[in-house]
N, C-alpha and C positions, 0 to 999 in steps of 0.2 A: 379388294373382294367385291364381288358383282352384287349389286343391289337387287332383290328379288322383285321389287316393284318395277324397276326398269326392265328387267327381264320379262315380266308379265306384259308391260306395255309393248315391248319390241315383238313378242310373239303375236299379239293382237294386231299389230300394225303389218306384220309378215302375212297373217291370214287374210286380212281383209284389203290389202295393198292400198291402203289409205290411212293417214293419220286422222283425217276427220271422222271416218267411220268407226275407226277404233276408240276415238275419244267418246263418241255417241254411245258405244257399246259399254265402255267402262265408266261412263258418267264423270268424266273429267275433262279439262280443258285441252284442246289441241296443243296449246303452248306447253302445257305441263308434260305431255308426252314427247314432244320435240326436245325439251330440255333433257329429259331422261335418256333420249336416244343419242343426244350429243354427248353426255357423259360416258354412255357406253361406248362410242366411237372413240373418245379420247382414252378410256381405259384399255381398249384393244388395239389402239394404234392404227386405225384405218376405217375408211368409210363402210358403213354397213348398209346403206341405202342409197339408191339414186332416186332424187327427188325431182318429179316431173310435174307438169301442170295437171295431167289427169290422175295423178297418184304417185305411188312410189314402186320401185322394183328393187329387189334384194340384190346386192352385190354378191360376188363368190364368197367373200369373207361372211356377209349376212346369212346367205344360206348355210354355211358351216355352224354359225352361232345358233340358228334355228333348230339344227338337228341336236346340239348338246343342250339347249335350253329344255326341249321337249323331255329329254331323258331326266334332266334335273327336276322339273316339276313332277313328272311321273313319280320319281323317288320321294318327293314331298307327300304326294297322295298316298303312297304306300306307307310312309311314316305315320300319317294321320291315321290310316287303318289299323297299323300295328298298335298304335296307342289306344285306339278305340277297342281293340280286343280286350285290354285290361278291364274295360266296363261291360264286358259280356254283349258286344255289339250294340251299345247304346248310342253309338255314332259311327259314322263312316260313310263312304261314297262307292257306289258301284257304277261304273261307266260301260255302256254298252252301245255297239254299232250293230245294226241288223238290216237285213233286207226286209222288205215290207210284208212278205208272206205270212210271218208268224206274229205280227205285231198285236193284232186284235181279232179274237179275244185272248189267244194262247198267252203271249208274252205279258200283255197288260194284266191279265187276270193272275199270272204267277207272281209278278211284281207286287201286286195288291195282297196276295197271300203271304208273301215274305215279309212285307212291311206290316202286317197284322202281328206277326211274331216279333219283329225287330223294327219298330216304329222310328227309331232314330236313324236308320240307314236311308240315305238319299239315293236316287237314281238319276243318272244322266243318260238318255237315250238318243243316239243319232240313227235315223233312218235313212238309208243310202242305197244306191246300187251296189252289186256285188264288189266291184273292183275297189270302190271307195270305202266299203266296209273293211276289206283286207288292209287297204292303206291306213285306216284309222287305227287298226290294231297294231300294225307295224310301226307307226309314228308315235305310239304311246298315247294317243288321243282317246282310246278306248281300251278297257281291260279285257272284254269279252266281244266276240263277234259271232254272228250267226248268218251263215251264207248257204246258198243252195248250190249243189253240184261240185264235182271234184275239182281240186285246184292243186297247183304245185307252187310251193313257196318255202324256201329253206328257213325263213325266220319265223313261220307260223306253224303251229301244230294243232291238230285236232284233239279234242278231249272228250267229245261224244257225237253221235249222230242218230237221226231219226228218219226212217224211211218216208218219203213224201212223193209218191207217184205224181206226174202231171196229169190233171184231168181235163176232158173236154166237157164243158157244162153248158147248158142252155135253159131257157125259161121252160116250164112243164108244157106249154102250148106249142113248142117247137115240134115240127114234124118228125124229127129224128129222136125225140124224147119219149118214145113208146116202148123202150126196152129192147128193140131188135138189136142183134149184134152187128157191130160196125167195124169197117176197116177205115184207115186214114183217108183212103181215096173217096170214100163216101162223104167226107166232110170237105173235100177240096173246093167244091163250088159253092159251099155255104158262106153267107156273110159272117164274119167273125171280128172281134176286136183283139188287139195284141198289145202287150207291153213293148216298149220301144227297145232300141239296142243297147241300153244300159242294163238291161236284165238278161240273165242267162236263158229264160224262156224264149225270148225273141229268136236266139240263135238256134236253140234246139228245134224250134218249129220249122224254121227255114231248112235245117238239115234233114229233119224227118220227112218234110214234104218233098224236098229235092230228090231223096232216095227213091220216090215213086214218080218222079218225073213231072211234079206239079208245083205250084206255088200257092200259098194261102191267099185269101181275099179279105184282107182287113179293111173294114169301113172306117175304123179309127185306130190309131196307134197313139199310145199315151204313156206318161212316166208316172202314173199313179193307178194302183189297183182299184181303189174305191170308185174312181170315175169310170173305169173299164167295166167294173161289175154293173154299176147302175145303168151304163150305156147299153150293155148286152140285154139287161132286163127290158129296158124301154124300147129296144129295137128288135126283140125277139132274135138276137144274134148269139153265136157261140163265143165262149171265153175260155181261154186255156190257162188254169191256174191250179195249184195244189189245194188239197181239201182245207187246210188250216186258212187259206186266204179268203175262203168263201163260206166258212163254217156257219156264220149268221145267216146268210141268205139261203144255204142248204137246209138249215134247221127250220127256217120259216116257210119253206117250200117254194121260194123264189126262183131258185136254180136247181136243177137235177143234173147228176153225172150221166152222161151218155155211155152206153154199153160198149165202149171202144176197145178193141184189141189192138194195141200199138207197143211193141216191145221198146221202142225209143223212150217211151214216156214212163215205163215202169220203174227203172233202176235209177231213181233220183233220191237224194238225200238232203237233209239240211244238217249243216255240221256246225258244232259249237268249237269256236277256235280261240286260241290265246297266242300271245307272242311268245315264241320259244325262249326258255330260260328267264322269263319275267318273274320277278317276285311280286306276288299278289297280296292285297290286303286281306284280313281275316273275313270282312264283309264280302269280298269278291269270291274267296274261296267257298264261303258258306252258300253264297247264291249259285255258283256253279254246281255244287253238290246237290242243292235243292232242284234246280232245274233239270239236271241230267237224270235224277231219280225218276221223273215223269216221262222220259223219252220213251222208254220201252213200253210203258202203259199208254202213251199216245198212239204208238204204231198199232197196238192191239185194238184200242177203240176206234181208231180211224178205220181199219180193216173191217170191223164189226159194222160200223155205221154204213160203210159202202155197200157191203153185202146186203144189208136190210133195205137200203134205197133201191138197189137193183132188183131185189126180189119184189119190192112194192110195184116196180114198172112191168114186171113180167105178166 
């Protein structure tokens, strides 16, 4: 019978592609990890790792074992959650993978509220690009995922959605921030900042501008929204993000939404997704129900705030 400690060690080595890095993360010695992996290789009758000077690579057998172990440890987390249900959610873990756009304040605030009601529930949050969020849900690394834009994946299903149009925003002193009605070609020559190609926004912008025969003029491309927001404010540039990603700056008056008419930007949603057929812990189910209950309310409040801000600009 497989030793769970050995399985955990092996998954960490597979993730970091290094016995040394796995040992540092697990706070054990590299030799302890090596011994456990040798036992695994003996138990499964074959080599699981190619050991190299620069690290390790999984063999075909090792890749198969990683897939199976991920399922095993996911079931263990589910078992812990099921047992926690006997104690009225006094324990349990909710694992989330999400794109950056709703992490703060929305997701952070909702986790805070949930833990106020169930303080024994712990949260593990991975903030990733869209494809890696879907990957984390598919591979049992996270129970819930939040992604922007439509996707097709037979192993993942949508449990809720929240309309989140893409906005063009700028500091109040920007010459186009006076409330006038704008088309996308009015923005084509304006300096802007953009998320990199790991984000759906990047590709949406390129497609939208290509339709009118131009390309955007990013002065900075980056993989973190916070940096892009601060850089846009500092350089009086346009930033393209959904409202939830810039709620703090909009509320403080540091950024205002431009009065842009662009159909390509309107029909965007954030989707709450789960692995199809996955048995979820009671804590996970309770959090899903809790957060979906405010999706519709969020759409209404977002629309009201945008209407008010644009009225103030008029």
